[in-house]
GUBAKE-719875 format. One record per residue (C-alpha): residue number from 1; residue in three letters; x, y, z. Coordinates in pm, 1 decimal, m for minus. Each point is the difference from the previous one (the first is absolute). Example, Ala and Ser with C-alpha at 12.3 -4.5 7.8 and 13.67 -1.06 7.14 Angstrom:
2
<atom><i>1</i><aa>ala</aa><east>1230.0</east><north>m450.0</north><up>780.0</up></atom>
<atom><i>2</i><aa>ser</aa><east>137.0</east><north>344.0</north><up>m66.0</up></atom>
***
This chain:
216
<atom><i>1</i><aa>unk</aa><east>2410.3</east><north>m3739.0</north><up>2584.6</up></atom>
<atom><i>2</i><aa>unk</aa><east>9.2</east><north>m351.9</north><up>m147.3</up></atom>
<atom><i>3</i><aa>unk</aa><east>m343.4</east><north>m96.5</north><up>132.8</up></atom>
<atom><i>4</i><aa>unk</aa><east>m181.8</east><north>178.3</north><up>m282.3</up></atom>
<atom><i>5</i><aa>unk</aa><east>180.1</east><north>m220.3</north><up>m254.3</up></atom>
<atom><i>6</i><aa>unk</aa><east>m94.1</east><north>m316.0</north><up>187.9</up></atom>
<atom><i>7</i><aa>unk</aa><east>m365.3</east><north>98.8</north><up>20.2</up></atom>
<atom><i>8</i><aa>unk</aa><east>m23.1</east><north>133.4</north><up>m353.5</up></atom>
<atom><i>9</i><aa>unk</aa><east>183.6</east><north>m275.7</north><up>m183.6</up></atom>
<atom><i>10</i><aa>unk</aa><east>m107.8</east><north>m290.4</north><up>221.1</up></atom>
<atom><i>11</i><aa>unk</aa><east>341.4</east><north>m78.0</north><up>147.5</up></atom>
<atom><i>12</i><aa>unk</aa><east>m33.1</east><north>m196.2</north><up>320.1</up></atom>
<atom><i>13</i><aa>unk</aa><east>m364.3</east><north>92.4</north><up>49.6</up></atom>
<atom><i>14</i><aa>unk</aa><east>m81.2</east><north>m345.1</north><up>127.7</up></atom>
<atom><i>15</i><aa>unk</aa><east>m371.8</east><north>46.4</north><up>m64.4</up></atom>
<atom><i>16</i><aa>unk</aa><east>m220.8</east><north>m283.0</north><up>m121.3</up></atom>
<atom><i>17</i><aa>unk</aa><east>m332.6</east><north>178.9</north><up>42.8</up></atom>
<atom><i>18</i><aa>unk</aa><east>m241.6</east><north>m23.2</north><up>m294.2</up></atom>
<atom><i>19</i><aa>unk</aa><east>m120.1</east><north>322.3</north><up>m166.5</up></atom>
<atom><i>20</i><aa>unk</aa><east>m323.2</east><north>1.1</north><up>203.3</up></atom>
<atom><i>21</i><aa>unk</aa><east>194.1</east><north>0.7</north><up>325.3</up></atom>
<atom><i>22</i><aa>unk</aa><east>216.9</east><north>285.9</north><up>m123.2</up></atom>
<atom><i>23</i><aa>unk</aa><east>m311.7</east><north>204.4</north><up>m82.5</up></atom>
<atom><i>24</i><aa>unk</aa><east>m156.2</east><north>m68.1</north><up>339.7</up></atom>
<atom><i>25</i><aa>unk</aa><east>317.5</east><north>83.7</north><up>191.5</up></atom>
<atom><i>26</i><aa>unk</aa><east>35.2</east><north>338.8</north><up>m173.7</up></atom>
<atom><i>27</i><aa>unk</aa><east>m360.6</east><north>96.6</north><up>64.0</up></atom>
<atom><i>28</i><aa>unk</aa><east>59.6</east><north>m80.4</north><up>366.3</up></atom>
<atom><i>29</i><aa>unk</aa><east>326.5</east><north>197.5</north><up>12.6</up></atom>
<atom><i>30</i><aa>unk</aa><east>m41.0</east><north>298.2</north><up>236.2</up></atom>
<atom><i>31</i><aa>unk</aa><east>266.9</east><north>190.0</north><up>m194.7</up></atom>
<atom><i>32</i><aa>unk</aa><east>m204.7</east><north>m33.3</north><up>m320.4</up></atom>
<atom><i>33</i><aa>unk</aa><east>m306.4</east><north>135.0</north><up>178.4</up></atom>
<atom><i>34</i><aa>unk</aa><east>194.5</east><north>296.6</north><up>140.2</up></atom>
<atom><i>35</i><aa>unk</aa><east>127.9</east><north>78.5</north><up>m348.2</up></atom>
<atom><i>36</i><aa>unk</aa><east>m356.1</east><north>30.5</north><up>m132.9</up></atom>
<atom><i>37</i><aa>unk</aa><east>m223.1</east><north>111.0</north><up>286.7</up></atom>
<atom><i>38</i><aa>unk</aa><east>93.3</east><north>368.5</north><up>5.6</up></atom>
<atom><i>39</i><aa>unk</aa><east>202.9</east><north>273.2</north><up>m164.9</up></atom>
<atom><i>40</i><aa>unk</aa><east>351.0</east><north>17.9</north><up>136.2</up></atom>
<atom><i>41</i><aa>unk</aa><east>315.8</east><north>199.0</north><up>m62.6</up></atom>
<atom><i>42</i><aa>unk</aa><east>311.8</east><north>m183.5</north><up>m111.2</up></atom>
<atom><i>43</i><aa>unk</aa><east>276.8</east><north>76.5</north><up>252.5</up></atom>
<atom><i>44</i><aa>unk</aa><east>256.1</east><north>3.5</north><up>m282.9</up></atom>
<atom><i>45</i><aa>unk</aa><east>m157.8</east><north>217.8</north><up>m269.8</up></atom>
<atom><i>46</i><aa>unk</aa><east>m266.7</east><north>191.6</north><up>196.1</up></atom>
<atom><i>47</i><aa>unk</aa><east>m262.1</east><north>m94.9</north><up>m261.4</up></atom>
<atom><i>48</i><aa>unk</aa><east>m350.3</east><north>m107.4</north><up>102.9</up></atom>
<atom><i>49</i><aa>unk</aa><east>m87.3</east><north>m355.7</north><up>m110.6</up></atom>
<atom><i>50</i><aa>unk</aa><east>m281.7</east><north>m245.8</north><up>38.6</up></atom>
<atom><i>51</i><aa>unk</aa><east>73.9</east><north>m358.6</north><up>m91.6</up></atom>
<atom><i>52</i><aa>unk</aa><east>258.0</east><north>m124.2</north><up>m248.0</up></atom>
<atom><i>53</i><aa>unk</aa><east>186.9</east><north>271.2</north><up>m189.4</up></atom>
<atom><i>54</i><aa>unk</aa><east>216.5</east><north>m29.2</north><up>m309.7</up></atom>
<atom><i>55</i><aa>unk</aa><east>366.2</east><north>89.0</north><up>m45.9</up></atom>
<atom><i>56</i><aa>unk</aa><east>84.4</east><north>213.1</north><up>m302.1</up></atom>
<atom><i>57</i><aa>unk</aa><east>317.7</east><north>85.9</north><up>m187.8</up></atom>
<atom><i>58</i><aa>unk</aa><east>m10.0</east><north>365.1</north><up>m103.8</up></atom>
<atom><i>59</i><aa>unk</aa><east>194.6</east><north>m61.9</north><up>m320.8</up></atom>
<atom><i>60</i><aa>unk</aa><east>174.7</east><north>m274.2</north><up>m200.7</up></atom>
<atom><i>61</i><aa>unk</aa><east>336.2</east><north>m88.4</north><up>152.3</up></atom>
<atom><i>62</i><aa>unk</aa><east>201.9</east><north>110.0</north><up>m308.9</up></atom>
<atom><i>63</i><aa>unk</aa><east>m165.2</east><north>342.3</north><up>m14.6</up></atom>
<atom><i>64</i><aa>unk</aa><east>232.0</east><north>265.5</north><up>145.1</up></atom>
<atom><i>65</i><aa>unk</aa><east>m183.3</east><north>314.7</north><up>m105.8</up></atom>
<atom><i>66</i><aa>unk</aa><east>m208.0</east><north>237.6</north><up>213.7</up></atom>
<atom><i>67</i><aa>unk</aa><east>m246.1</east><north>m175.5</north><up>230.9</up></atom>
<atom><i>68</i><aa>unk</aa><east>m269.7</east><north>265.6</north><up>m42.5</up></atom>
<atom><i>69</i><aa>unk</aa><east>m275.2</east><north>m141.1</north><up>m218.1</up></atom>
<atom><i>70</i><aa>unk</aa><east>m94.1</east><north>180.9</north><up>m316.8</up></atom>
<atom><i>71</i><aa>unk</aa><east>m363.2</east><north>m25.0</north><up>m118.5</up></atom>
<atom><i>72</i><aa>unk</aa><east>m96.0</east><north>m299.5</north><up>m213.9</up></atom>
<atom><i>73</i><aa>unk</aa><east>m98.9</east><north>245.6</north><up>m270.7</up></atom>
<atom><i>74</i><aa>unk</aa><east>366.4</east><north>93.2</north><up>m48.5</up></atom>
<atom><i>75</i><aa>unk</aa><east>88.9</east><north>m348.6</north><up>m129.0</up></atom>
<atom><i>76</i><aa>unk</aa><east>m85.5</east><north>56.5</north><up>m371.3</up></atom>
<atom><i>77</i><aa>unk</aa><east>217.3</east><north>312.6</north><up>m15.5</up></atom>
<atom><i>78</i><aa>unk</aa><east>281.7</east><north>m182.3</north><up>181.3</up></atom>
<atom><i>79</i><aa>unk</aa><east>m26.9</east><north>m282.6</north><up>m251.7</up></atom>
<atom><i>80</i><aa>unk</aa><east>21.2</east><north>245.5</north><up>m287.7</up></atom>
<atom><i>81</i><aa>unk</aa><east>298.9</east><north>175.8</north><up>157.1</up></atom>
<atom><i>82</i><aa>unk</aa><east>175.8</east><north>m325.2</north><up>90.1</up></atom>
<atom><i>83</i><aa>unk</aa><east>46.8</east><north>103.2</north><up>363.2</up></atom>
<atom><i>84</i><aa>unk</aa><east>m28.8</east><north>m201.3</north><up>320.0</up></atom>
<atom><i>85</i><aa>unk</aa><east>m303.6</east><north>58.6</north><up>217.6</up></atom>
<atom><i>86</i><aa>unk</aa><east>m158.1</east><north>m138.5</north><up>317.8</up></atom>
<atom><i>87</i><aa>unk</aa><east>m372.4</east><north>34.4</north><up>71.9</up></atom>
<atom><i>88</i><aa>unk</aa><east>m227.8</east><north>m176.8</north><up>247.5</up></atom>
<atom><i>89</i><aa>unk</aa><east>m71.0</east><north>m272.0</north><up>m257.9</up></atom>
<atom><i>90</i><aa>unk</aa><east>269.3</east><north>12.9</north><up>m269.7</up></atom>
<atom><i>91</i><aa>unk</aa><east>375.4</east><north>21.8</north><up>m35.7</up></atom>
<atom><i>92</i><aa>unk</aa><east>206.1</east><north>64.3</north><up>m313.3</up></atom>
<atom><i>93</i><aa>unk</aa><east>364.9</east><north>m93.3</north><up>45.6</up></atom>
<atom><i>94</i><aa>unk</aa><east>201.5</east><north>18.9</north><up>m318.8</up></atom>
<atom><i>95</i><aa>unk</aa><east>m150.1</east><north>m264.1</north><up>m231.5</up></atom>
<atom><i>96</i><aa>unk</aa><east>m188.1</east><north>m166.7</north><up>285.9</up></atom>
<atom><i>97</i><aa>unk</aa><east>m372.6</east><north>36.6</north><up>68.1</up></atom>
<atom><i>98</i><aa>unk</aa><east>m100.8</east><north>m81.0</north><up>357.5</up></atom>
<atom><i>99</i><aa>unk</aa><east>m339.4</east><north>m12.2</north><up>173.1</up></atom>
<atom><i>100</i><aa>unk</aa><east>m88.5</east><north>12.7</north><up>368.6</up></atom>
<atom><i>101</i><aa>unk</aa><east>m162.0</east><north>m333.6</north><up>87.6</up></atom>
<atom><i>102</i><aa>unk</aa><east>m151.8</east><north>m195.7</north><up>285.9</up></atom>
<atom><i>103</i><aa>unk</aa><east>164.1</east><north>m328.7</north><up>101.3</up></atom>
<atom><i>104</i><aa>unk</aa><east>m257.7</east><north>m180.3</north><up>219.1</up></atom>
<atom><i>105</i><aa>unk</aa><east>80.2</east><north>m268.1</north><up>259.0</up></atom>
<atom><i>106</i><aa>unk</aa><east>m270.4</east><north>m197.3</north><up>186.1</up></atom>
<atom><i>107</i><aa>unk</aa><east>13.7</east><north>m18.5</north><up>379.0</up></atom>
<atom><i>108</i><aa>unk</aa><east>m42.8</east><north>m359.1</north><up>114.2</up></atom>
<atom><i>109</i><aa>unk</aa><east>m305.4</east><north>m50.8</north><up>216.2</up></atom>
<atom><i>110</i><aa>unk</aa><east>m192.7</east><north>300.9</north><up>m125.9</up></atom>
<atom><i>111</i><aa>unk</aa><east>m175.8</east><north>139.5</north><up>m305.0</up></atom>
<atom><i>112</i><aa>unk</aa><east>229.1</east><north>303.3</north><up>12.4</up></atom>
<atom><i>113</i><aa>unk</aa><east>287.4</east><north>76.7</north><up>m232.9</up></atom>
<atom><i>114</i><aa>unk</aa><east>313.1</east><north>200.7</north><up>66.0</up></atom>
<atom><i>115</i><aa>unk</aa><east>166.1</east><north>170.9</north><up>m296.3</up></atom>
<atom><i>116</i><aa>unk</aa><east>326.6</east><north>158.8</north><up>m99.5</up></atom>
<atom><i>117</i><aa>unk</aa><east>m29.5</east><north>313.3</north><up>m212.5</up></atom>
<atom><i>118</i><aa>unk</aa><east>272.2</east><north>m63.9</north><up>m257.8</up></atom>
<atom><i>119</i><aa>unk</aa><east>105.0</east><north>99.4</north><up>m351.1</up></atom>
<atom><i>120</i><aa>unk</aa><east>18.6</east><north>m222.5</north><up>m308.4</up></atom>
<atom><i>121</i><aa>unk</aa><east>125.9</east><north>50.9</north><up>m353.8</up></atom>
<atom><i>122</i><aa>unk</aa><east>m209.9</east><north>m25.2</north><up>m312.8</up></atom>
<atom><i>123</i><aa>unk</aa><east>97.3</east><north>4.2</north><up>m366.8</up></atom>
<atom><i>124</i><aa>unk</aa><east>m26.0</east><north>342.5</north><up>m169.2</up></atom>
<atom><i>125</i><aa>unk</aa><east>m280.6</east><north>m101.8</north><up>m238.5</up></atom>
<atom><i>126</i><aa>unk</aa><east>m193.8</east><north>m152.0</north><up>290.7</up></atom>
<atom><i>127</i><aa>unk</aa><east>58.4</east><north>317.7</north><up>199.9</up></atom>
<atom><i>128</i><aa>unk</aa><east>m163.6</east><north>197.5</north><up>m280.8</up></atom>
<atom><i>129</i><aa>unk</aa><east>m301.6</east><north>m234.4</north><up>20.0</up></atom>
<atom><i>130</i><aa>unk</aa><east>m30.4</east><north>53.2</north><up>372.9</up></atom>
<atom><i>131</i><aa>unk</aa><east>20.0</east><north>379.3</north><up>m34.2</up></atom>
<atom><i>132</i><aa>unk</aa><east>m273.1</east><north>m8.7</north><up>m263.3</up></atom>
<atom><i>133</i><aa>unk</aa><east>m236.9</east><north>m182.7</north><up>236.3</up></atom>
<atom><i>134</i><aa>unk</aa><east>107.9</east><north>140.8</north><up>336.9</up></atom>
<atom><i>135</i><aa>unk</aa><east>m207.4</east><north>317.1</north><up>16.7</up></atom>
<atom><i>136</i><aa>unk</aa><east>m312.5</east><north>m177.4</north><up>m124.2</up></atom>
<atom><i>137</i><aa>unk</aa><east>36.1</east><north>m263.2</north><up>271.6</up></atom>
<atom><i>138</i><aa>unk</aa><east>1.4</east><north>m288.3</north><up>m248.3</up></atom>
<atom><i>139</i><aa>unk</aa><east>359.4</east><north>m118.9</north><up>42.7</up></atom>
<atom><i>140</i><aa>unk</aa><east>m118.3</east><north>m357.9</north><up>66.7</up></atom>
<atom><i>141</i><aa>unk</aa><east>m75.7</east><north>m17.7</north><up>m372.9</up></atom>
<atom><i>142</i><aa>unk</aa><east>378.1</east><north>m23.4</north><up>m45.9</up></atom>
<atom><i>143</i><aa>unk</aa><east>257.6</east><north>m256.6</north><up>107.0</up></atom>
<atom><i>144</i><aa>unk</aa><east>98.1</east><north>m205.8</north><up>186.7</up></atom>
<atom><i>145</i><aa>unk</aa><east>362.4</east><north>100.5</north><up>m49.2</up></atom>
<atom><i>146</i><aa>unk</aa><east>344.8</east><north>m133.5</north><up>78.3</up></atom>
<atom><i>147</i><aa>unk</aa><east>175.0</east><north>215.8</north><up>260.3</up></atom>
<atom><i>148</i><aa>unk</aa><east>320.2</east><north>27.4</north><up>202.3</up></atom>
<atom><i>149</i><aa>unk</aa><east>m38.9</east><north>85.5</north><up>369.0</up></atom>
<atom><i>150</i><aa>unk</aa><east>192.2</east><north>321.7</north><up>63.6</up></atom>
<atom><i>151</i><aa>unk</aa><east>23.5</east><north>m13.7</north><up>381.0</up></atom>
<atom><i>152</i><aa>unk</aa><east>207.9</east><north>m231.4</north><up>218.2</up></atom>
<atom><i>153</i><aa>unk</aa><east>m226.2</east><north>m173.6</north><up>250.8</up></atom>
<atom><i>154</i><aa>unk</aa><east>133.5</east><north>m143.5</north><up>330.3</up></atom>
<atom><i>155</i><aa>unk</aa><east>206.0</east><north>m315.5</north><up>m43.8</up></atom>
<atom><i>156</i><aa>unk</aa><east>20.7</east><north>37.9</north><up>m379.2</up></atom>
<atom><i>157</i><aa>unk</aa><east>301.5</east><north>67.7</north><up>m216.4</up></atom>
<atom><i>158</i><aa>unk</aa><east>48.5</east><north>335.0</north><up>m168.4</up></atom>
<atom><i>159</i><aa>unk</aa><east>m69.3</east><north>m156.9</north><up>m339.7</up></atom>
<atom><i>160</i><aa>unk</aa><east>m344.4</east><north>88.3</north><up>m141.5</up></atom>
<atom><i>161</i><aa>unk</aa><east>m256.3</east><north>m280.2</north><up>24.8</up></atom>
<atom><i>162</i><aa>unk</aa><east>m218.0</east><north>m118.8</north><up>m290.6</up></atom>
<atom><i>163</i><aa>unk</aa><east>m365.2</east><north>88.3</north><up>54.4</up></atom>
<atom><i>164</i><aa>unk</aa><east>m339.6</east><north>17.5</north><up>m166.2</up></atom>
<atom><i>165</i><aa>unk</aa><east>m179.8</east><north>335.0</north><up>10.1</up></atom>
<atom><i>166</i><aa>unk</aa><east>m380.5</east><north>m8.3</north><up>m11.5</up></atom>
<atom><i>167</i><aa>unk</aa><east>m180.6</east><north>326.3</north><up>m66.1</up></atom>
<atom><i>168</i><aa>unk</aa><east>m301.9</east><north>119.9</north><up>201.0</up></atom>
<atom><i>169</i><aa>unk</aa><east>m294.2</east><north>218.0</north><up>m95.9</up></atom>
<atom><i>170</i><aa>unk</aa><east>m110.7</east><north>319.3</north><up>173.0</up></atom>
<atom><i>171</i><aa>unk</aa><east>348.6</east><north>155.4</north><up>11.3</up></atom>
<atom><i>172</i><aa>unk</aa><east>107.3</east><north>m262.2</north><up>250.8</up></atom>
<atom><i>173</i><aa>unk</aa><east>365.3</east><north>m96.7</north><up>1.1</up></atom>
<atom><i>174</i><aa>unk</aa><east>109.7</east><north>m318.0</north><up>m178.8</up></atom>
<atom><i>175</i><aa>unk</aa><east>45.0</east><north>m325.5</north><up>191.4</up></atom>
<atom><i>176</i><aa>unk</aa><east>344.4</east><north>m159.8</north><up>m12.3</up></atom>
<atom><i>177</i><aa>unk</aa><east>59.3</east><north>m375.6</north><up>41.5</up></atom>
<atom><i>178</i><aa>unk</aa><east>354.7</east><north>m133.1</north><up>37.7</up></atom>
<atom><i>179</i><aa>unk</aa><east>70.0</east><north>m279.3</north><up>m250.6</up></atom>
<atom><i>180</i><aa>unk</aa><east>360.5</east><north>m64.4</north><up>105.8</up></atom>
<atom><i>181</i><aa>unk</aa><east>m19.9</east><north>m308.6</north><up>224.1</up></atom>
<atom><i>182</i><aa>unk</aa><east>338.0</east><north>80.9</north><up>154.2</up></atom>
<atom><i>183</i><aa>unk</aa><east>m132.2</east><north>328.2</north><up>140.7</up></atom>
<atom><i>184</i><aa>unk</aa><east>m88.8</east><north>m31.0</north><up>371.5</up></atom>
<atom><i>185</i><aa>unk</aa><east>m336.9</east><north>169.3</north><up>m48.8</up></atom>
<atom><i>186</i><aa>unk</aa><east>m110.5</east><north>m228.5</north><up>m284.3</up></atom>
<atom><i>187</i><aa>unk</aa><east>m112.9</east><north>m263.4</north><up>251.5</up></atom>
<atom><i>188</i><aa>unk</aa><east>m130.4</east><north>271.3</north><up>234.4</up></atom>
<atom><i>189</i><aa>unk</aa><east>m236.9</east><north>126.0</north><up>m269.4</up></atom>
<atom><i>190</i><aa>unk</aa><east>m119.1</east><north>m354.1</north><up>m67.9</up></atom>
<atom><i>191</i><aa>unk</aa><east>m28.3</east><north>m134.8</north><up>356.8</up></atom>
<atom><i>192</i><aa>unk</aa><east>m24.4</east><north>312.7</north><up>215.0</up></atom>
<atom><i>193</i><aa>unk</aa><east>198.3</east><north>108.5</north><up>306.1</up></atom>
<atom><i>194</i><aa>unk</aa><east>m75.9</east><north>m29.2</north><up>368.7</up></atom>
<atom><i>195</i><aa>unk</aa><east>m106.7</east><north>291.1</north><up>217.1</up></atom>
<atom><i>196</i><aa>unk</aa><east>332.0</east><north>m21.6</north><up>186.2</up></atom>
<atom><i>197</i><aa>unk</aa><east>187.1</east><north>26.2</north><up>m329.2</up></atom>
<atom><i>198</i><aa>unk</aa><east>m203.3</east><north>308.5</north><up>m88.7</up></atom>
<atom><i>199</i><aa>unk</aa><east>84.0</east><north>163.4</north><up>334.2</up></atom>
<atom><i>200</i><aa>unk</aa><east>366.9</east><north>m78.1</north><up>m57.0</up></atom>
<atom><i>201</i><aa>unk</aa><east>m19.1</east><north>158.7</north><up>m346.1</up></atom>
<atom><i>202</i><aa>unk</aa><east>m152.7</east><north>312.4</north><up>149.6</up></atom>
<atom><i>203</i><aa>unk</aa><east>284.9</east><north>14.5</north><up>254.0</up></atom>
<atom><i>204</i><aa>unk</aa><east>261.2</east><north>m34.5</north><up>m275.2</up></atom>
<atom><i>205</i><aa>unk</aa><east>m150.9</east><north>307.8</north><up>m168.2</up></atom>
<atom><i>206</i><aa>unk</aa><east>5.8</east><north>203.0</north><up>321.9</up></atom>
<atom><i>207</i><aa>unk</aa><east>m357.5</east><north>m68.1</north><up>115.6</up></atom>
<atom><i>208</i><aa>unk</aa><east>48.9</east><north>m223.0</north><up>303.1</up></atom>
<atom><i>209</i><aa>unk</aa><east>m355.7</east><north>m15.3</north><up>131.5</up></atom>
<atom><i>210</i><aa>unk</aa><east>47.7</east><north>m324.2</north><up>192.7</up></atom>
<atom><i>211</i><aa>unk</aa><east>29.9</east><north>168.2</north><up>343.3</up></atom>
<atom><i>212</i><aa>unk</aa><east>m329.0</east><north>181.1</north><up>m62.7</up></atom>
<atom><i>213</i><aa>unk</aa><east>m178.9</east><north>m320.7</north><up>m97.4</up></atom>
<atom><i>214</i><aa>unk</aa><east>124.2</east><north>m196.4</north><up>299.9</up></atom>
<atom><i>215</i><aa>unk</aa><east>m106.8</east><north>257.7</north><up>259.5</up></atom>
<atom><i>216</i><aa>unk</aa><east>m269.9</east><north>m135.5</north><up>225.9</up></atom>
***
């Protein structure tokens, strides 16, 4: 499935359309309208969707413990006991402190963003700051922080990528921006990806909705 790489990373795209033309062509795309005009069931995962949906990693790649999430409230005791833990928002893995984050990517020709749900590291003292502010919903008073991306995205090496983690208020998950210019999604976060590239990404993760969108 090499086409997704061509469309995502601009190899052989051959397009010279200005940004305005890209926006107009996506708004006129019948597949885009079908994606948004009604609820529909993904033929791959049986989940009901409407519009663009995100792709999430359930845990950091290095974490090999149980996949069942413990409550966030168990983190302080796990810290005190020095044990590994995985919750919906936090992961303790040996000396490493890891947060679940959102890695947003614009979709060219629209005001919509797609996002990966990923995990990023944070220094222990910064982790303590985040915990202190998390329940009160004032985490944006902290950071931004240096982070290592703890999930391997398509086309990237297995080596962690350098990132910046920006905290959000209201118990929202932090935003992660890839700083490593050699990472294939660094440019994608800056410039966006095409709708075709997004559909190819979905297919790579087992959600091939292209036949549904091309039905008359």
